[in-house]
C-alpha positions as CSV (number, residue, x, y, z in Angstrom):
1,X,21.5,1.8,2.3
2,X,19.9,2.5,-1.1
3,X,20.0,6.0,-2.4
4,X,17.2,8.1,-1.0
5,X,16.7,10.0,-4.3
6,X,14.9,6.9,-5.6
7,X,12.3,6.8,-2.9
8,X,8.6,7.7,-3.7
9,X,7.5,11.3,-4.0
10,X,6.3,11.3,-0.4
11,X,8.5,13.7,1.6
12,X,10.7,11.8,4.0
13,X,13.0,13.9,6.3
14,X,16.7,13.3,5.7
15,X,17.2,12.7,9.4
16,X,14.6,9.8,9.4
17,X,16.6,6.6,9.1
18,X,16.2,2.8,9.2
19,X,18.5,0.0,10.3
20,X,17.4,-3.4,9.0
21,X,18.5,-6.5,10.8
22,X,17.8,-9.6,8.8
23,X,17.7,-12.8,10.9
24,X,16.6,-15.7,8.7
25,X,15.2,-16.8,5.3
26,X,11.7,-15.4,4.8
27,X,8.5,-16.1,2.9
28,X,8.1,-15.4,-0.8
29,X,8.9,-11.8,-1.7
30,X,5.4,-11.2,-3.0
31,X,4.2,-11.5,0.6
32,X,6.4,-8.7,1.8
33,X,4.9,-6.4,-0.9
34,X,1.4,-7.6,-0.4
35,X,1.2,-7.2,3.4
36,X,3.1,-3.9,3.3
37,X,0.4,-2.6,1.1
38,X,-2.3,-3.9,3.5
39,X,-0.5,-2.1,6.3
40,X,-0.2,1.1,4.3
41,X,-3.8,1.0,3.4
42,X,-4.8,0.9,7.1
43,X,-2.4,3.6,8.0
44,X,-3.4,5.9,5.1
45,X,-7.1,5.8,6.2
46,X,-6.3,7.6,9.5
47,X,-4.9,11.0,10.5
48,X,-1.4,11.3,9.2
49,X,-0.2,13.1,12.4
50,X,-2.0,10.8,14.9
51,X,-0.6,7.9,16.9
52,X,-1.3,4.4,15.4
53,X,-1.9,1.8,18.1
54,X,0.4,-1.2,18.0
55,X,-0.9,-3.7,15.4
56,X,0.1,-6.6,13.2
57,X,-1.0,-6.9,9.6
58,X,-1.3,-10.0,7.3
59,X,-3.7,-11.3,4.7
60,X,-5.5,-14.4,3.7
61,X,-3.3,-14.8,0.6
62,X,-0.1,-14.3,2.4
63,X,-0.4,-15.1,6.2
64,X,3.4,-14.5,6.3
65,X,5.2,-12.3,6.7
66,X,3.2,-10.5,9.2
67,X,4.0,-6.8,9.3
68,X,4.2,-5.8,12.9
69,X,5.4,-2.5,14.4
70,X,6.0,-1.0,17.8
71,X,6.6,2.5,19.2
72,X,8.3,3.8,22.2
73,X,5.0,4.7,23.9
74,X,1.4,3.6,23.2
75,X,2.0,3.4,19.5
76,X,3.8,5.1,16.6
77,X,3.0,8.3,14.7
78,X,1.4,7.3,11.5
79,X,3.8,9.4,9.4
80,X,6.7,7.5,11.0
81,X,5.1,4.2,10.0
82,X,4.5,5.4,6.4
83,X,8.2,6.5,6.1
84,X,9.4,3.3,7.7
85,X,7.4,1.0,5.5
86,X,8.4,2.8,2.3
87,X,12.1,2.8,3.2
88,X,12.0,-0.8,4.5
89,X,10.5,-2.3,1.4
90,X,12.7,-0.2,-0.9
91,X,15.7,-1.4,1.0
92,X,14.6,-5.0,0.5
93,X,14.1,-4.5,-3.2
94,X,17.4,-2.6,-3.7
95,X,19.4,-5.2,-1.8
96,X,17.3,-8.2,-3.0
97,X,17.1,-9.2,0.7
98,X,13.6,-10.4,1.5
99,X,14.1,-12.1,4.8
100,X,12.5,-12.2,8.2
101,X,13.8,-9.0,9.7
102,X,13.5,-6.3,12.3
103,X,13.9,-2.7,11.0
104,X,14.7,-0.1,13.6
105,X,13.3,3.4,13.0
106,X,15.3,6.4,14.0
107,X,14.4,10.1,13.8
108,X,16.9,12.7,14.6
109,X,19.2,9.9,15.8
110,X,16.8,8.6,18.4
111,X,15.0,5.3,18.1
112,X,11.2,5.9,17.8
113,X,10.1,2.4,17.0
114,X,10.5,-0.5,14.7
115,X,8.9,-2.8,12.1
116,X,9.1,-6.6,12.1
117,X,8.6,-8.6,9.0
118,X,8.2,-12.3,9.7
119,X,6.2,-15.2,11.1
120,X,3.1,-14.4,13.2
121,X,4.5,-13.8,16.7
122,X,4.3,-11.0,19.2
123,X,6.8,-8.3,18.5
124,X,6.7,-7.5,22.2
125,X,7.8,-11.1,22.9
126,X,10.4,-10.9,20.2
127,X,12.0,-7.8,21.7
128,X,11.2,-8.7,25.3
129,X,9.1,-5.6,25.6
130,X,6.2,-5.3,28.1
131,X,2.9,-6.1,26.4
132,X,0.9,-3.0,25.8
133,X,-2.9,-2.7,26.3
134,X,-4.6,-2.5,23.0
135,X,-2.1,-4.4,20.9
136,X,-4.0,-6.1,18.1
137,X,-3.6,-8.4,15.2
138,X,-5.4,-7.4,12.0
139,X,-5.9,-9.8,9.1
140,X,-7.3,-8.1,6.0
141,X,-9.4,-9.5,3.1
142,X,-9.9,-7.7,-0.2
143,X,-13.3,-7.1,-1.8
144,X,-13.8,-8.8,-5.2
145,X,-12.9,-7.0,-8.4
146,X,-14.8,-6.9,-11.6
147,X,-13.2,-7.6,-14.9
148,X,-15.0,-6.1,-18.0
149,X,-13.4,-8.7,-20.2
150,X,-14.6,-11.5,-17.9
151,X,-18.1,-11.4,-16.5
152,X,-17.3,-13.6,-13.5
153,X,-16.7,-12.0,-10.2
154,X,-14.8,-13.6,-7.3
155,X,-16.8,-14.9,-4.4
156,X,-16.4,-12.6,-1.4
157,X,-16.3,-15.7,0.9
158,X,-13.0,-16.7,-0.7
159,X,-10.2,-16.1,1.9
160,X,-8.0,-14.6,-0.8
161,X,-10.4,-11.6,-1.2
162,X,-9.9,-8.7,1.1
163,X,-12.6,-7.1,3.2
164,X,-11.9,-3.4,3.6
165,X,-12.8,-1.7,6.8
166,X,-14.4,1.5,5.3
167,X,-15.1,4.7,7.3
168,X,-18.7,4.5,6.1
169,X,-21.0,1.9,4.6
170,X,-19.8,3.0,1.1
171,X,-18.6,0.0,-0.9
172,X,-15.5,0.6,-3.1
173,X,-15.0,-1.7,-6.0
174,X,-12.9,-1.6,-9.2
175,X,-13.2,-2.7,-12.8
176,X,-9.8,-3.4,-14.5
177,X,-8.9,-3.8,-18.1
178,X,-5.3,-4.9,-18.8
179,X,-4.3,-3.7,-22.3
180,X,-0.6,-3.1,-22.8
181,X,3.0,-3.8,-21.9
182,X,3.9,-6.2,-19.1
183,X,5.7,-4.9,-16.0
184,X,7.9,-6.7,-13.5
185,X,5.7,-7.4,-10.5
186,X,8.0,-5.4,-8.3
187,X,7.3,-2.3,-10.3
188,X,3.6,-2.5,-9.9
189,X,3.9,-3.2,-6.2
190,X,6.2,-0.2,-5.7
191,X,3.9,2.1,-7.7
192,X,1.0,1.1,-5.4
193,X,3.2,1.6,-2.3
194,X,4.2,5.1,-3.6
195,X,0.6,6.1,-4.3
196,X,-0.6,4.9,-0.9
197,X,2.3,6.7,0.9
198,X,1.4,10.0,-0.9
199,X,-2.4,9.5,-0.3
200,X,-1.7,9.0,3.4
201,X,-0.8,12.7,3.7
202,X,-4.3,13.8,2.8
203,X,-7.3,13.6,5.1
204,X,-9.1,10.5,3.8
205,X,-12.5,12.1,3.4
206,X,-11.2,15.1,1.4
207,X,-12.3,15.3,-2.2
208,X,-9.7,14.1,-4.7
209,X,-10.4,16.7,-7.4
210,X,-7.2,17.1,-9.3
211,X,-5.2,14.6,-11.4
212,X,-2.8,12.7,-9.1
213,X,0.2,10.7,-10.3
214,X,2.8,8.6,-8.5
215,X,5.9,6.5,-9.2
216,X,9.3,5.5,-8.0
217,X,11.9,7.3,-10.1
218,X,14.0,4.3,-11.0
219,X,11.1,2.0,-11.8
220,X,9.3,2.2,-15.2
221,X,5.7,2.1,-13.8
222,X,3.6,5.2,-13.5
223,X,0.2,5.4,-11.7
224,X,-2.2,8.2,-12.6
225,X,-5.8,8.9,-11.4
226,X,-8.4,11.6,-11.7
227,X,-12.1,12.1,-11.0
228,X,-14.6,11.3,-13.7
229,X,-15.5,14.1,-16.1
230,X,-17.5,16.2,-15.8
231,X,-17.0,16.2,-12.0
232,X,-19.8,14.7,-10.0
233,X,-21.7,17.3,-7.9
234,X,-23.7,14.9,-5.8
235,X,-22.5,11.9,-3.7
236,X,-20.7,9.7,-4.2
237,X,-17.8,12.0,-5.0
238,X,-14.2,10.8,-5.4
239,X,-12.3,11.0,-2.1
240,X,-8.8,10.0,-1.1
241,X,-10.2,7.1,0.9
242,X,-11.8,5.6,-2.2
243,X,-8.4,5.5,-3.9
244,X,-6.8,4.1,-0.7
245,X,-9.4,1.3,-0.6
246,X,-9.2,0.6,-4.4
247,X,-5.4,0.1,-4.7
248,X,-5.2,-3.1,-2.7
249,X,-8.0,-4.5,-4.9
250,X,-5.9,-3.8,-8.0
251,X,-3.0,-5.6,-6.4
252,X,-5.2,-8.6,-5.6
253,X,-6.5,-8.7,-9.2
254,X,-2.9,-8.8,-10.6
255,X,-1.5,-11.2,-8.0
256,X,-4.4,-13.7,-8.4
257,X,-3.9,-13.8,-12.2
258,X,-0.1,-13.4,-12.1
259,X,-0.6,-10.8,-14.8
260,X,1.2,-7.4,-14.3
261,X,0.4,-5.1,-17.3
262,X,-0.6,-1.6,-18.2
263,X,-4.2,-1.3,-17.1
264,X,-7.1,1.1,-17.0
265,X,-9.2,1.1,-13.9
266,X,-12.7,2.4,-13.0
267,X,-13.1,3.1,-9.3
268,X,-16.7,2.8,-8.1
269,X,-18.5,3.6,-4.9
270,X,-21.8,1.7,-4.5
271,X,-21.7,0.9,-8.2
272,X,-21.2,4.5,-9.3
273,X,-17.9,5.4,-11.2
274,X,-16.2,8.2,-9.3
275,X,-12.6,7.9,-10.5
276,X,-10.5,6.7,-13.3
277,X,-6.9,5.4,-13.0
278,X,-4.2,4.0,-15.2
279,X,-0.9,2.1,-14.8
280,X,1.5,3.3,-17.6
281,X,4.8,2.0,-18.9
282,X,7.6,4.5,-18.9
283,X,8.0,4.3,-22.7
284,X,4.3,5.2,-23.1
285,X,4.8,8.2,-20.8
286,X,7.8,9.4,-22.8
287,X,5.7,9.0,-26.0
288,X,2.9,11.1,-24.5
289,X,5.4,13.8,-23.5
290,X,7.2,13.9,-26.8
291,X,3.9,13.8,-28.8
């Protein structure tokens, strides 16, 4: 297992463990990151301590691997799923083992559930578990992003765009300006996963009013966000759900262009800028600290 000290800043109990069982060659590694982020987005929009009904997540861009999970009852506590997704994808990256796999989740030495990464099929069938009422398959599409350096906007009917399921009618969009050093794609994916896993702890409709930063300690990509200044006093106001819905759009922007660079981001709700965000290279962060 990879060292736990290199996990994201989200607090994962030491007695929460995973046991990955790879079974065959899998889809491209980008699909594992992409669909894990789609799953984390959905989990993070709900109550961190509530039960998540059994679901399967995939995307128009990467139909496989589907990310499917099960619990020992009607579902799985959302916090277990956050911990399991973070630890699973970090283990894949650390071991360079991106294959169809079943990851068992154990808490205090008892199995609490599992996560399956692989072709679309019923995880209950895979494990010979009885089908549970309410099991669903979710395919997400991402809203189009705006690029200030390119006035064209992607058609929302394109199956590679993601349609977010917001808690209200508020429409979250992003404008992205890539300006600096390139990153390995893995570093950007993991920074987004880290940010989503930390955002999941907060009630999604709470105001995001202080600067927030996230990164994996061993990866040279930092994510930072804050509300616009001066702070808005009337709606829309920057909330955790807006960040959660914006991050997959940033991912889609970079994946679609195969460009992973330092970037500045405006996060908008119904066309109004509520938050600003940046992906920084580690060397730039060091320079800011030393300066």
